[in-house]
ZALUM-350481 format. One record per residue (C-alpha): x, y, z; residue in three letters. Coordinates in steps of 0.25 Angstrom, whole numbers, padded with zeros to 4 digits, always signed. Layout:
BEGIN
XYZALA/...
***
This chain:
BEGIN
+0091+0133-0016MET/+0078+0133-0025GLU/+0071+0146-0028SER/+0055+0145-0020PHE/+0045+0153-0025SER/+0033+0153-0016LEU/+0024+0145-0023ILE/+0036+0135-0022LEU/+0036+0134-0009ALA/+0023+0132-0007ILE/+0024+0121-0014VAL/+0035+0116-0007VAL/+0027+0117+0006VAL/+0014+0112+0002THR/+0023+0099-0005ALA/+0030+0095+0009LEU/+0017+0098+0016ALA/+0010+0087+0008PHE/+0023+0079+0009ASP/+0018+0080+0023PHE/+0004+0074+0021THR/+0010+0064+0011ASN/+0016+0059+0026GLY/+0006+0059+0035PHE/-0004+0052+0024HIS/+0008+0040+0019ASP/+0013+0037+0033THR/+0002+0026+0034ALA/+0009+0021+0020ASN/+0022+0016+0031ALA/+0016+0015+0044MET/+0002+0011+0044ALA/+0004-0002+0045THR/+0016-0002+0056THR/+0005+0007+0063ILE/-0007-0002+0062SER/+0001-0015+0065THR/+0008-0009+0079GLY/+0022-0011+0072ALA/+0023+0005+0075MET/+0018+0015+0083LYS/+0011+0025+0076PRO/+0020+0037+0079LYS/+0033+0027+0077VAL/+0029+0024+0064ALA/+0025+0037+0060VAL/+0039+0044+0064ALA/+0047+0031+0059MET/+0040+0034+0044SER/+0043+0050+0045ALA/+0055+0047+0046VAL/+0057+0037+0035LEU/+0050+0044+0026ASN/+0060+0056+0027LEU/+0073+0047+0023VAL/+0065+0041+0012GLY/+0062+0053+0005ALA/+0078+0055+0003PHE/+0078+0041-0004LEU/+0075+0045-0017SER/+0069+0056-0027VAL/+0063+0045-0037GLU/+0047+0049-0034VAL/+0052+0062-0033ALA/+0055+0065-0047ASN/+0044+0057-0052THR/+0035+0066-0047ILE/+0044+0079-0048SER/+0049+0075-0063LYS/+0041+0062-0069GLY/+0027+0067-0066LEU/+0023+0082-0071VAL/+0030+0091-0080ASP/+0038+0100-0072GLU/+0038+0110-0083ALA/+0021+0112-0081GLY/+0022+0112-0067ILE/+0021+0124-0057ARG/+0023+0125-0041PRO/+0009+0128-0041GLU/+0006+0115-0050VAL/+0013+0107-0037ILE/+0007+0115-0027PHE/-0007+0113-0032ALA/-0004+0098-0032ALA/+0002+0097-0018LEU/-0013+0102-0015VAL/-0019+0092-0020GLY/-0011+0081-0014ALA/-0010+0086+0001ILE/-0028+0088+0000LEU/-0027+0074-0005TRP/-0019+0066+0006ASN/-0025+0076+0015LEU/-0038+0071+0012VAL/-0035+0057+0012THR/-0028+0057+0025TRP/-0039+0062+0030LEU/-0047+0050+0027VAL/-0037+0040+0031GLY/-0034+0036+0015LEU/-0022+0031+0012PRO/-0020+0038-0003SER/-0008+0044-0011SER/+0000+0054-0006SER/+0009+0053-0018SER/-0004+0052-0028HIS/-0009+0064-0022ALA/+0003+0071-0025LEU/+0003+0068-0041MET/-0011+0069-0042GLY/-0010+0083-0038GLY/+0002+0085-0046LEU/-0004+0080-0057ILE/-0018+0086-0056GLY/-0011+0101-0055ALA/-0001+0099-0065THR/-0013+0095-0075ILE/-0020+0109-0070ALA/-0008+0115-0073SER/+0000+0111-0084ALA/-0012+0100-0091GLY/-0011+0087-0092VAL/+0002+0085-0101GLY/+0010+0090-0089ALA/+0007+0076-0080VAL/+0019+0065-0083HIS/+0007+0054-0087GLY/+0017+0042-0089ASP/+0024+0046-0076VAL/+0008+0047-0070LEU/+0006+0033-0074VAL/+0019+0027-0074THR/+0025+0031-0059LYS/+0010+0036-0052VAL/+0000+0027-0058LEU/+0005+0015-0060ILE/+0012+0013-0046PRO/+0000+0018-0038ALA/-0007+0007-0042ILE/+0005-0004-0043ALA/+0011+0000-0029ALA/-0001-0004-0019PRO/-0002-0015-0029LEU/+0011-0021-0029VAL/+0013-0017-0013ALA/+0001-0023-0009GLY/+0005-0037-0019ILE/+0017-0037-0010ALA/+0011-0036+0003ALA/+0001-0045+0002MET/+0013-0056-0001LEU/+0021-0052+0007ALA/+0010-0051+0019THR/+0007-0066+0016ARG/+0022-0069+0014LEU/+0022-0064+0029THR/+0013-0073+0035TYR/+0017-0084+0028SER/+0031-0084+0033VAL/+0027-0079+0046GLY/+0016-0089+0048LYS/+0024-0097+0059LYS/+0032-0086+0065ALA/+0030-0082+0079ASP/+0018-0072+0078GLY/+0021-0061+0087LYS/+0036-0063+0083ALA/+0032-0060+0068SER/+0024-0049+0072ALA/+0033-0042+0079LYS/+0043-0045+0067GLY/+0034-0040+0056TYR/+0030-0027+0065ARG/+0045-0025+0064ALA/+0046-0028+0049GLY/+0034-0017+0048GLN/+0041-0007+0054ILE/+0054-0008+0045ALA/+0044-0009+0032SER/+0036+0003+0038ALA/+0049+0011+0036GLY/+0053+0006+0024LEU/+0038+0009+0020VAL/+0041+0025+0026SER/+0054+0024+0018LEU/+0049+0022+0005ALA/+0037+0033+0008HIS/+0049+0042+0008GLY/+0053+0039-0004THR/+0041+0038-0013ASN/+0031+0050-0006ASP/+0042+0059-0001ALA/+0048+0060-0013GLN/+0034+0064-0019LYS/+0034+0077-0012THR/+0050+0081-0016MET/+0042+0077-0030GLY/+0033+0087-0029ILE/+0043+0097-0023ILE/+0053+0096-0032THR/+0043+0098-0042LEU/+0037+0113-0038ALA/+0052+0117-0036LEU/+0055+0112-0053VAL/+0041+0121-0056ALA/+0045+0132-0047GLY/+0059+0133-0054GLY/+0065+0129-0040ALA/+0073+0117-0046VAL/+0077+0114-0061ALA/+0066+0104-0067PRO/+0071+0087-0065ASP/+0079+0090-0050SER/+0077+0082-0041ASP/+0070+0085-0026PRO/+0081+0095-0019PRO/+0084+0090-0006MET/+0077+0100+0001TRP/+0063+0095-0007VAL/+0068+0081-0001ILE/+0070+0082+0013LEU/+0056+0094+0016SER/+0048+0080+0010ALA/+0054+0070+0017GLY/+0053+0078+0030ILE/+0038+0081+0026ALA/+0034+0068+0024ILE/+0040+0064+0036ALA/+0032+0073+0043LEU/+0019+0069+0038GLY/+0022+0055+0041THR/+0026+0057+0055TYR/+0013+0063+0056LEU/+0005+0051+0053GLY/-0007+0049+0044GLY/-0016+0041+0055TRP/-0027+0042+0047ARG/-0021+0034+0033ILE/-0012+0026+0043ILE/-0025+0020+0048ARG/-0029+0018+0038THR/-0019+0010+0029MET/-0014+0003+0044GLY/-0030-0002+0049LYS/-0039+0003+0038GLY/-0035-0005+0027LEU/-0031-0019+0033THR/-0026-0024+0047ASP/-0011-0027+0047LEU/-0003-0039+0054GLN/+0013-0033+0054PRO/+0016-0044+0044GLN/+0006-0038+0036GLN/+0011-0023+0039GLY/+0026-0027+0037PHE/+0022-0032+0022ALA/+0013-0022+0018ALA/+0024-0010+0023GLN/+0035-0019+0015THR/+0027-0021+0002SER/+0023-0005+0001ALA/+0038-0001+0004ALA/+0044-0009-0007THR/+0035-0004-0016VAL/+0035+0009-0012ILE/+0052+0010-0011LEU/+0053+0002-0026ALA/+0040+0014-0031SER/+0050+0026-0027SER/+0063+0019-0032HIS/+0056+0020-0048LEU/+0051+0033-0044GLY/+0036+0028-0042PHE/+0027+0039-0037SER/+0019+0028-0030LEU/+0009+0030-0018SER/+0015+0024-0004THR/+0000+0023+0000THR/-0004+0014-0012HIS/+0008+0003-0008SER/+0007+0004+0006VAL/-0010+0002+0005SER/-0007-0008-0005GLY/+0001-0015+0005ALA/-0006-0014+0015VAL/-0018-0019+0007MET/-0011-0032+0003GLY/-0004-0034+0016ALA/-0018-0035+0021GLY/-0022-0047+0009LEU/-0010-0053+0012GLY/-0012-0058+0025ARG/-0023-0069+0027LYS/-0036-0064+0032GLY/-0030-0049+0029GLY/-0040-0038+0029VAL/-0041-0025+0020VAL/-0051-0015+0021ARG/-0055-0014+0008TRP/-0065-0003+0010SER/-0055+0006+0015THR/-0045+0001+0004ALA/-0056+0007-0006THR/-0057+0019-0001ARG/-0043+0020-0002MET/-0039+0017-0016PHE/-0050+0027-0019VAL/-0043+0037-0014ALA/-0030+0032-0021TRP/-0038+0032-0034GLY/-0042+0048-0030LEU/-0029+0053-0026THR/-0023+0056-0039LEU/-0035+0064-0046PRO/-0040+0070-0032ALA/-0026+0077-0029ALA/-0026+0081-0043ALA/-0036+0087-0045LEU/-0035+0095-0033VAL/-0021+0097-0039GLY/-0027+0102-0051ALA/-0037+0113-0045LEU/-0025+0118-0036ALA/-0016+0120-0047GLU/-0029+0128-0054TYR/-0031+0137-0043VAL/-0016+0139-0041THR/-0016+0144-0055GLY/-0025+0156-0051PHE/-0010+0161-0046GLY/-0005+0163-0030ALA/-0020+0165-0025TRP/-0022+0152-0032GLY/-0012+0145-0025THR/-0015+0151-0011ALA/-0026+0147-0012VAL/-0026+0132-0014VAL/-0014+0134-0004ALA/-0026+0137+0005VAL/-0036+0127+0000PHE/-0024+0118+0004LEU/-0021+0123+0019VAL/-0037+0123+0021ALA/-0041+0110+0016SER/-0029+0102+0024SER/-0035+0109+0037ALA/-0047+0104+0034ALA/-0043+0091+0034ILE/-0035+0091+0045TRP/-0046+0096+0053LYS/-0055+0086+0047LEU/-0044+0076+0050SER/-0045+0080+0066ARG/-0059+0075+0069ARG/-0055+0060+0069GLU/-0040+0060+0071ILE/-0033+0049+0068VAL/-0016+0048+0074ASP/-0006+0039+0080HIS/-0015+0035+0091THR/-0026+0029+0083ASN/-0022+0025+0071VAL/-0024+0011+0073ASN/-0038+0011+0076ASP/-0047+0006+0068THR/-0061+0008+0072ASP/-0063+0016+0059ASP/-0061+0006+0051ALA/-0071+0003+0038GLU/-0083-0006+0039PRO/-0083-0017+0029ALA/-0092-0022+0020GLY/-0099-0034+0024VAL/-0092-0043+0013VAL/-0079-0039+0020THR/-0086-0043+0034THR/-0092-0055+0030ALA/-0078-0059+0024MET/-0069-0055+0038ALA/-0079-0063+0046ALA/-0077-0077+0038VAL/-0061-0075+0037THR/-0054-0082+0046PRO/-0043-0074+0052PRO/-0027-0076+0050PRO/-0021-0087+0056ALA/-0014-0081+0069GLY/-0024-0068+0070THR/-0031-0068+0083PRO/-0046-0070+0086ALA/-0055-0059+0085GLU/-0059-0056+0098GLU/-0077-0057+0099PRO/-0085-0044+0093VAL/-0094-0040+0105PRO/-0107-0043+0105SER/-0112-0030+0104PHE/-0118-0029+0090PRO/-0113-0012+0088ALA/-0099-0015+0091GLN/-0097-0028+0085ALA/-0102-0022+0072THR/-0093-0011+0073ALA/-0081-0017+0078GLU/-0081-0029+0066ARG/-0083-0017+0056THR/-0071-0008+0059ALA/-0063-0022+0057SER/-0069-0027+0046THR/-0060-0029+0033THR/-0060-0035+0021THR/-0052-0050+0023THR/-0042-0056+0014VAL/
***
């Protein structure tokens, strides 16, 4: 059994707390489209996702090894560095959850680790080649590949099923959505749970508890799987709403195409040891599915805010991680200050979230959809709906109500 110091125990607990936030932050990746199309009830969906996340955590350790052995130099890392990295990752996860933006927990973790490592051991302690080939390139490629695949798959499904009975076809695609959502959940466990395994293993190596180049011990795999499963079960309802209703309006065919495409990309990346963002993959697939249906929609105002968050994730988490590492460098009292700051900040964010509660009862509400610009509104007004789409009900004659309803439903039409 590994010998633990107090700081090492703190790091392990903090890493599992990050894993928990990763779970509820990324529940949307697997279940947002399934919930938004009505294929599954919200609570049932997140329960299934939680179980499959736990199972997926045991399927591979390739991504964990990328984190623990490849990204930074183990020799220049102390447990306090890992703790500082986790502080940056957790706070970024909570801030983006509060505003309902699907951002990458993976990049938050790696950004925090890079920033804390540079603050502690210098730029040379970060392996730039691994950062580029296994983090940055997949970050750009994954949403593009998943988006193109989902767009083509959506067009194929509509082309093949255009002569099929509408109700029977929708029922079949809902069943397919459930299966593909399960596959995404399994893939999420094989990729994201491993990142926490890798960070804990790196901390154990830094603290002298296990030998360098060790694979994650079984208790690390089990605890990381349970933590992410518990977070998943709670459901990150704010982000589920954005992913399921805020980016585009999906029909069952589109949901099935999006989830299948994303799962394929994630599983392939996990096999290759690429620490890609499941959020990037699924978001790209959802937008691709929205573009793939004739008359389909993508809300580019929401997508733009999401892209900005993606670009800020690595540097923002790195900055917080570096500052936290600077403070922990003052000794035990510095580590205590950072721990208190993390707990207080997390509590403040949770309290702010209570001002507008989003849960399984209102996750599909779209009354707060973002307004679109004049061009978007005009395009939506003149573009005919796809074949088989029910005609819209007349807009009420009350000017204020009509304006509000049109504003809430306007989108960019492709």
